[in-house]
C-alpha positions as CSV (number, residue, x, y, z in Angstrom):
1,M,110.5,23.9,4.1
2,S,113.8,25.1,2.0
3,K,115.3,25.0,-0.9
4,E,116.3,21.7,-0.8
5,D,112.4,20.4,-0.5
6,F,111.8,22.6,-3.9
7,L,114.6,20.8,-5.7
8,Q,113.3,18.0,-4.3
9,E,109.9,18.4,-5.7
10,I,111.5,19.4,-8.9
11,R,112.8,16.5,-9.3
12,I,109.3,14.9,-8.7
13,G,108.2,16.8,-11.5
14,I,110.9,15.7,-13.8
15,N,110.0,12.1,-13.3
16,L,106.6,12.6,-13.7
17,M,107.3,14.2,-17.1
18,R,109.6,11.3,-18.0
19,A,106.8,8.8,-17.4
20,A,104.4,10.4,-19.5
21,G,106.3,11.2,-22.9
22,S,108.6,13.1,-25.0
23,E,105.7,15.8,-25.6
24,V,105.5,18.9,-23.5
25,A,103.0,21.9,-24.3
26,L,104.8,24.9,-22.9
27,V,102.4,27.5,-21.3
28,H,104.3,30.8,-20.6
29,H,103.5,34.7,-19.5
30,N,104.6,37.4,-22.1
31,D,106.6,39.4,-19.6
32,A,110.4,39.7,-19.6
33,D,110.3,36.8,-16.9
34,G,107.7,34.9,-18.7
35,L,109.7,34.7,-21.5
36,T,113.1,34.3,-20.1
37,S,111.3,31.5,-17.9
38,A,110.3,30.1,-21.7
39,A,113.6,30.2,-23.1
40,V,115.5,28.7,-20.4
41,L,113.0,25.5,-20.2
42,E,112.8,25.0,-24.3
43,S,116.4,24.7,-24.3
44,A,116.6,22.7,-21.3
45,L,114.0,20.5,-22.3
46,A,115.3,20.3,-25.8
47,R,118.7,18.9,-24.5
48,A,116.7,16.4,-22.5
49,G,115.2,14.8,-25.5
50,F,112.2,16.7,-25.4
51,S,109.9,18.2,-27.7
52,A,108.1,21.5,-25.9
53,H,105.7,23.6,-27.8
54,R,105.3,26.9,-26.4
55,T,102.5,28.5,-25.8
56,C,102.5,32.5,-24.7
57,I,98.9,33.2,-22.8
58,E,98.5,36.8,-20.7
59,R,96.3,35.0,-18.1
60,V,95.3,31.8,-16.4
61,H,92.0,32.5,-17.0
62,P,88.9,29.5,-16.9
63,P,88.3,29.2,-20.5
64,I,91.7,29.8,-21.9
65,V,92.6,27.0,-19.4
66,A,90.0,24.7,-20.3
67,R,90.7,25.0,-24.2
68,I,94.5,24.2,-23.4
69,H,93.5,21.2,-21.5
70,D,91.3,19.9,-24.1
71,Q,93.6,20.6,-27.4
72,F,97.0,19.6,-26.1
73,P,97.0,15.8,-25.2
74,M,100.6,15.7,-23.6
75,T,102.5,16.6,-20.5
76,I,101.3,20.4,-19.9
77,F,104.1,22.4,-18.2
78,Y,102.7,26.1,-17.0
79,V,105.8,28.4,-16.1
80,D,105.4,32.0,-14.2
81,L,101.7,31.6,-14.3
82,G,99.1,29.1,-12.9
83,G,100.5,29.2,-9.3
84,Q,97.7,30.9,-7.8
85,A,95.2,29.6,-10.3
86,A,96.1,25.7,-9.3
87,P,92.5,24.6,-8.5
88,V,91.5,26.1,-11.9
89,I,93.5,24.7,-13.9
90,S,92.6,21.3,-11.5
91,D,88.6,21.7,-12.8
92,A,90.1,22.0,-16.4
93,N,92.2,19.2,-16.4
94,K,90.3,16.3,-14.8
95,G,93.1,14.2,-14.1
96,R,93.7,13.8,-18.0
97,R,97.2,15.1,-18.5
98,T,100.5,15.2,-16.4
99,T,100.7,18.9,-15.5
100,L,103.2,20.8,-13.7
101,I,103.2,24.6,-12.5
102,L,106.4,26.2,-11.5
103,D,105.6,29.7,-9.9
104,H,107.1,32.4,-8.0
105,H,103.6,34.1,-7.0
106,H,101.1,33.1,-4.2
107,P,99.9,30.2,-5.0
108,Q,97.0,27.4,-4.2
109,K,96.7,24.0,-3.5
110,P,96.0,21.7,-7.0
111,T,93.0,19.8,-6.1
112,D,93.3,17.1,-9.1
113,P,96.5,14.5,-8.0
114,R,97.6,14.7,-11.6
115,V,98.6,18.3,-10.9
116,L,102.0,19.2,-9.2
117,N,102.2,22.7,-8.1
118,I,106.2,23.7,-7.7
119,S,105.6,27.5,-6.8
120,T,108.2,28.8,-4.6
121,E,106.3,30.0,-1.7
122,F,105.0,26.6,-0.9
123,F,108.9,26.2,0.0
124,G,109.6,29.2,1.3
125,L,111.4,31.0,-1.1
126,S,110.0,34.6,-1.4
127,G,108.7,34.9,-5.1
128,E,108.4,39.1,-3.9
129,M,112.0,39.9,-4.3
130,D,114.3,36.4,-3.7
131,I,113.3,34.3,-7.0
132,S,111.9,35.0,-10.1
133,A,110.4,32.7,-12.4
134,S,113.4,32.4,-14.7
135,T,115.6,31.5,-11.8
136,A,112.9,28.3,-10.7
137,A,113.4,27.7,-14.2
138,Y,116.9,27.5,-14.1
139,F,116.9,25.7,-10.9
140,F,114.6,23.2,-13.0
141,A,116.9,23.2,-16.2
142,L,120.2,22.4,-13.6
143,E,118.1,19.4,-12.1
144,L,117.7,18.5,-15.6
145,D,121.6,18.3,-16.3
146,E,124.4,20.5,-14.7
147,A,125.1,21.5,-18.4
148,N,122.2,23.7,-18.5
149,R,124.4,26.3,-16.1
150,D,125.4,28.2,-18.8
151,L,121.7,29.3,-19.0
152,A,122.1,31.0,-15.8
153,H,122.3,34.8,-17.9
154,I,118.6,34.4,-19.1
155,A,117.5,33.9,-15.4
156,V,119.1,36.8,-14.3
157,L,117.2,38.7,-16.9
158,G,114.0,37.9,-15.9
159,A,115.0,38.7,-12.6
160,V,115.9,42.1,-13.6
161,G,112.8,41.8,-15.6
162,D,110.4,41.2,-12.7
163,E,112.7,44.0,-10.6
164,H,113.4,42.0,-8.3
165,D,116.9,44.2,-7.9
166,R,114.7,47.2,-7.1
167,E,116.0,47.7,-3.4
168,G,119.7,48.0,-4.8
169,G,120.5,44.4,-6.0
170,L,119.8,40.8,-6.6
171,V,119.7,38.5,-3.3
172,K,119.0,34.9,-2.2
173,E,118.4,32.5,-4.8
174,N,118.4,35.0,-7.7
175,R,121.9,36.1,-6.2
176,E,122.6,32.0,-7.0
177,A,122.1,32.5,-10.5
178,L,123.9,36.0,-11.0
179,Q,126.9,34.4,-9.5
180,D,126.9,31.6,-11.8
181,A,126.7,34.2,-14.9
182,I,129.1,35.9,-13.3
183,E,131.6,32.8,-13.1
184,Q,131.1,32.1,-16.5
185,G,131.5,35.4,-18.0
186,Q,127.8,36.4,-19.2
187,V,127.3,39.3,-17.0
188,R,129.4,42.1,-15.2
189,V,128.1,44.2,-12.2
190,D,128.8,47.3,-11.6
191,V,127.7,49.8,-9.1
192,N,126.2,53.3,-10.0
193,E,125.8,56.7,-7.9
194,Q,122.9,55.8,-5.9
195,G,124.7,52.5,-4.8
196,K,122.9,50.4,-6.8
197,E,124.1,47.2,-8.6
198,V,123.8,47.4,-12.9
199,Y,124.0,44.2,-14.2
200,S,125.0,43.9,-18.0
201,L,125.6,41.0,-20.4
202,T,128.8,40.3,-21.5
203,L,128.0,37.2,-23.8
204,F,127.7,39.1,-27.3
205,E,129.8,41.8,-29.3
206,D,129.1,44.6,-27.3
207,V,128.2,44.7,-23.5
208,V,124.5,45.3,-23.0
209,P,123.0,46.7,-19.8
210,M,120.3,43.9,-18.7
211,A,117.5,46.6,-17.5
212,P,116.8,47.9,-21.0
213,L,117.2,45.0,-22.7
214,A,114.5,43.3,-20.2
215,I,111.7,45.8,-20.7
216,A,113.0,45.6,-24.7
217,V,112.0,41.6,-24.1
218,T,108.7,42.6,-22.4
219,T,107.9,45.3,-25.0
220,L,107.9,42.4,-27.8
221,G,106.2,40.4,-25.7
222,G,103.6,42.6,-24.7
223,V,102.9,45.4,-27.2
224,G,103.5,42.5,-29.8
225,Y,101.6,39.9,-28.1
226,Y,98.9,39.4,-31.3
227,A,101.8,39.1,-34.0
228,D,105.8,38.0,-33.8
229,G,106.3,39.5,-30.2
230,P,106.5,36.4,-28.1
231,D,108.6,34.2,-30.3
232,L,110.9,37.2,-31.2
233,G,111.3,38.2,-27.0
234,V,112.5,33.9,-26.4
235,R,115.1,34.5,-29.2
236,V,116.0,37.7,-27.8
237,C,116.9,36.1,-24.5
238,R,119.3,33.4,-26.1
239,E,121.1,35.9,-28.9
240,G,120.3,39.4,-27.8
241,L,119.2,41.8,-29.6
242,F,119.3,40.7,-33.5
243,P,118.3,43.4,-36.6
244,E,114.7,41.9,-37.1
245,A,114.4,42.2,-33.1
246,K,115.4,45.6,-33.4
247,R,113.7,46.8,-36.3
248,R,110.1,45.2,-34.7
249,L,110.9,46.7,-31.3
250,Q,111.2,50.1,-33.2
251,E,107.4,49.7,-34.5
252,L,106.0,48.1,-31.6
253,R,107.4,51.4,-29.5
254,Q,105.6,53.7,-31.7
255,T,102.7,51.9,-31.3
256,Q,103.0,51.9,-27.4
257,Q,103.9,55.6,-27.3
258,T,101.2,56.8,-29.1
259,A,98.5,55.1,-27.0
260,Y,100.7,55.8,-23.6
261,Q,100.5,59.7,-24.9
262,K,96.9,60.0,-25.7
263,T,95.9,58.0,-22.3
264,T,98.2,60.3,-20.2
265,A,96.9,63.3,-21.7
266,R,93.2,62.3,-21.0
267,L,94.3,61.5,-17.4
268,R,96.0,64.8,-16.7
269,R,93.0,66.6,-18.1
270,D,89.9,64.7,-16.6
271,G,91.6,62.8,-13.8
272,F,91.2,59.4,-12.5
273,H,88.0,58.0,-10.8
274,E,88.6,58.0,-7.5
275,T,87.3,56.2,-4.0
276,K,88.9,56.7,-0.8
277,H,92.1,54.1,-1.3
278,I,92.1,53.6,-5.3
279,Q,92.5,56.0,-8.3
280,W,91.1,54.3,-11.4
281,F,90.7,54.7,-15.1
282,T,89.7,52.3,-18.2
283,V,91.1,52.8,-21.8
284,G,88.8,49.8,-23.4
285,D,90.2,49.1,-26.3
286,D,92.5,52.0,-27.1
287,F,95.7,50.0,-26.6
288,S,94.7,47.6,-29.0
289,P,96.4,45.9,-31.0
290,M,98.5,45.4,-27.4
291,G,98.1,42.5,-25.4
292,V,96.5,43.3,-22.2
293,K,100.0,43.2,-20.4
294,I,100.4,46.6,-21.2
295,I,97.7,48.3,-19.1
296,G,100.1,46.3,-16.2
297,E,102.9,48.4,-17.7
298,Y,101.2,51.5,-18.4
299,C,100.4,51.8,-14.4
300,W,104.3,50.9,-13.6
301,D,105.0,53.7,-16.3
302,I,102.7,56.6,-14.6
303,R,102.9,55.6,-10.6
304,N,105.2,58.2,-9.7
305,E,104.0,60.8,-11.9
306,S,102.9,64.3,-10.7
307,F,99.1,63.8,-11.6
308,V,99.2,60.5,-9.5
309,N,98.2,60.5,-5.5
310,P,101.2,58.8,-4.3
311,E,99.2,57.3,-1.6
312,K,96.2,55.9,-3.5
313,Y,96.1,52.1,-5.2
314,I,96.4,52.3,-8.9
315,V,93.9,50.4,-11.1
316,G,93.6,50.3,-14.7
317,F,91.6,48.3,-17.1
318,Q,92.0,47.2,-20.7
319,N,89.7,45.2,-22.8
320,M,90.8,41.5,-23.5
321,A,90.7,40.8,-27.6
322,P,88.3,37.7,-28.5
323,V,91.4,36.1,-29.6
324,V,94.2,34.5,-27.3
325,P,97.1,33.2,-30.4
326,G,97.8,29.6,-30.4
327,V,94.2,28.7,-28.0
328,G,91.7,30.1,-30.6
329,S,88.7,32.2,-30.4
330,F,86.6,33.2,-27.4
331,D,82.7,34.6,-27.4
332,W,83.2,36.9,-24.0
333,A,83.1,40.6,-22.9
334,Q,85.6,41.1,-20.4
335,T,88.3,43.4,-19.2
336,K,91.7,43.1,-17.4
337,A,92.1,44.7,-14.2
338,S,96.0,45.9,-13.6
339,M,96.9,47.0,-10.1
340,R,100.2,49.2,-9.3
341,L,101.6,50.9,-6.3
342,P,103.1,54.7,-6.6
343,T,106.3,54.3,-4.4
344,P,105.5,55.7,-0.8
345,L,102.2,53.3,-1.0
346,E,104.6,50.4,-1.8
347,H,107.3,51.1,0.9
348,K,104.4,51.2,3.6
349,I,102.9,48.0,1.9
350,L,106.3,45.9,1.8
351,I,108.4,47.6,4.1
352,D,106.2,49.1,7.0
353,R,103.7,46.7,6.6
354,S,100.9,49.3,7.5
355,M,98.7,48.8,4.4
356,P,97.3,45.5,2.8
357,G,99.5,44.0,-0.3
358,L,97.6,43.5,-3.4
359,S,97.8,39.8,-3.0
360,Y,95.4,40.2,-0.4
361,L,93.1,42.7,-1.7
362,V,92.6,41.5,-5.5
363,P,91.7,38.0,-4.8
364,E,89.3,38.3,-2.3
365,A,87.8,41.7,-4.3
366,A,87.8,39.4,-7.6
367,R,85.8,36.6,-5.8
368,Q,83.3,39.2,-4.3
369,V,82.4,40.3,-8.6
370,G,83.4,37.1,-10.4
371,G,86.8,37.5,-11.5
372,S,89.5,34.9,-12.0
373,I,92.6,35.0,-9.9
374,D,96.2,34.6,-10.4
375,A,99.3,35.6,-10.3
376,C,99.1,38.2,-7.5
377,H,102.2,39.5,-5.7
378,D,102.0,42.3,-2.8
379,Y,103.1,44.8,-5.5
380,T,101.7,43.7,-8.4
381,A,98.5,42.1,-9.4
382,A,95.6,41.4,-11.9
383,T,92.3,39.9,-12.4
384,I,89.8,39.8,-15.2
385,V,86.2,40.8,-15.1
386,D,83.2,41.0,-17.1
387,I,83.2,44.5,-18.5
388,G,80.6,46.2,-16.6
389,Q,82.0,44.7,-13.0
390,E,84.9,47.7,-13.3
391,K,83.4,49.7,-10.4
392,A,82.1,46.7,-8.5
393,L,85.7,45.4,-8.4
394,V,87.3,48.9,-7.2
395,M,84.5,49.2,-4.8
396,A,85.3,45.8,-3.1
397,M,89.0,46.6,-3.1
398,D,88.4,50.0,-1.2
399,E,86.2,47.9,1.2
400,L,88.9,45.6,2.1
401,V,91.4,48.0,2.7
402,Q,89.2,49.9,4.8
403,A,87.9,46.5,7.0
404,K,92.0,46.0,7.3
405,L,92.8,49.3,8.6
406,S,89.7,49.3,11.0
407,K,91.3,46.5,12.6
């Protein structure tokens, strides 16, 4: 399989979408990669004559997906999520809607013939480092119309937001999007003292470093998920940080920092719960009203702090709110688990291959305790389980690590 096969599958998806009508429900994630993907596709679909209705969700979770497929009588288009949950989406769809999935996480095959999973990993394009969801969305946009090349900088912002430049610079398919952006004068590349490439947007009045802008977009989408954050985040992807977004960002950062400081103080004082290979904690409802994306962001922020064991997987739990904006209310008592890695452990997983990655551990452990599965990489993963199943999930992960190391 190759990039050409990936593009051919996109063309099949476009034909299916055109045949199903002009209305599209665009379902996307709320981090920088998800919001940039939505910005690219919403623009490209509008230019192609489609009417796209955006819905931002934090997780592909069976009750949420079932509600989406009941509520939206049009093509449903998932981006930056859904690849691994293609069987769940198939069960919810029941042959009713043309459904496209454009994702870069480890995928599963759909079981409904009306669901087309265009996940990059099926075509040998690695979603770990080589292609972000935003770059996949950019390729989709180019197949709709070559004129969408002017969206290249948004694709690059998503790739930076997903840390695909963490080994020194963007590579492969992400590099193609970067090159398109450079040729159009949208992005400038510098090299810092550590030899790492640093990208800046040159579209606006001021030169804007992309890494902090990507963090700002994720903050809007994650911390402000239950308010206006995702809409502002998509707009920032297109327009940069306009005054209203700057003001809102300041408010959201204050909320985030207050919650972070409280949790960090507790972890420094009391420590983590620990197994042989895992260090874990729960914030319960302490991160409310922030979205559950933020427990993963927090785990990422602390991963190399002195109170974190550099050799153990980090697992944080945050309780799910009973409402999903744009989808409705749910009667559940569930918690989201996010997993991240300290840098030394990340190197053992991604470079040395001497420890098992999260894309193996989390889906299997989640299945054992009845959790839902989607959007897992080797270096970052998440699941949703019932409140009360936290320790069981961690113990299942720990046993899987031990079993892998014993072989």
